[in-house]
C-alpha positions in Angstrom: 43.5 -66.0 24.8 39.2 -65.6 25.4 39.8 -67.4 28.8 43.1 -65.1 29.5 41.2 -61.7 28.6 38.0 -63.1 30.4 40.2 -63.3 33.4 41.5 -60.0 32.7 38.5 -58.1 32.6 37.2 -60.0 36.1 40.7 -58.6 37.8 39.3 -55.4 36.4 35.7 -56.2 37.7 37.2 -56.7 40.9 39.9 -53.8 41.1 36.6 -51.7 40.6 34.6 -53.1 43.6 37.6 -52.8 45.2 37.8 -49.6 45.2 34.4 -48.9 45.6 34.3 -50.6 49.0 37.2 -48.6 50.7 35.9 -45.3 48.7 33.3 -46.0 50.6 34.0 -47.6 53.9 31.5 -45.7 56.1 28.1 -47.5 57.2 24.5 -46.8 56.9 21.3 -47.1 58.7 19.1 -49.5 57.0 15.4 -49.4 58.1 12.9 -51.8 56.6 9.7 -53.2 58.1 10.7 -55.6 60.5 13.7 -53.4 61.5 16.8 -52.2 61.3 20.5 -52.6 60.5 23.5 -50.4 60.0 25.1 -51.9 57.8 28.2 -50.5 55.7 27.3 -48.3 52.3 29.2 -50.3 50.5 27.7 -53.6 50.7 24.4 -52.1 50.7 25.0 -50.8 47.1 26.2 -53.7 45.8 23.3 -56.2 47.6 20.6 -54.1 45.8 22.4 -54.5 42.6 22.6 -58.3 43.4 18.5 -58.3 43.3 18.0 -55.8 41.6 19.8 -58.4 38.4 18.5 -61.3 40.0 14.9 -59.6 39.3 16.3 -59.0 35.9 17.6 -62.3 35.6 13.6 -63.9 36.2 12.0 -61.4 34.2 13.8 -62.3 31.3 13.5 -66.0 32.4 9.4 -65.3 32.0 10.7 -64.3 28.1 13.1 -66.8 27.5 10.6 -69.5 28.0 8.0 -68.1 26.0 10.4 -68.0 23.7 11.8 -71.4 23.6 8.1 -72.9 23.6 7.1 -70.8 20.9 10.4 -72.2 18.9 9.2 -76.1 20.2 5.4 -75.1 18.7 7.0 -73.7 15.1 9.4 -76.2 14.9 6.9 -79.0 14.9 4.8 -77.3 12.4 7.6 -77.3 10.3 8.2 -81.2 10.3 4.6 -81.7 10.0 4.8 -79.6 6.9 8.2 -81.5 5.9 6.7 -84.9 5.9 3.7 -83.7 4.4 5.4 -82.8 1.4 8.1 -86.1 1.3 4.3 -87.8 1.2 2.8 -85.0 -1.6 6.5 -86.3 -3.4 5.8 -89.9 -3.2 2.3 -89.7 -4.4 1.7 -91.6 -8.5 1.6 -88.3 -11.0 -2.6 -89.8 -12.1 -3.2 -89.9 -16.2 -6.4 -88.0 -16.5 -6.2 -89.0 -20.3 
């Protein structure tokens, strides 16, 4: 059921993208530092969206790696604390009398 729903959502996005491309079939002149090009408007918009998504993923990846490193550090500390608790529990109780 989950796959069917994902496939239907994917089809909806594909249909919306196709409709967008058909409605924006005009050409635009794209000027950049090293030259210029004439490209379809839909391609320019989709390209800008893709570059933005890629930059967003790269910035999120940095934060994700930092959180993963912190999580591993905390797991090591937890393992050491649990080992210390086990060691303390295994110590014989000394009577002061």
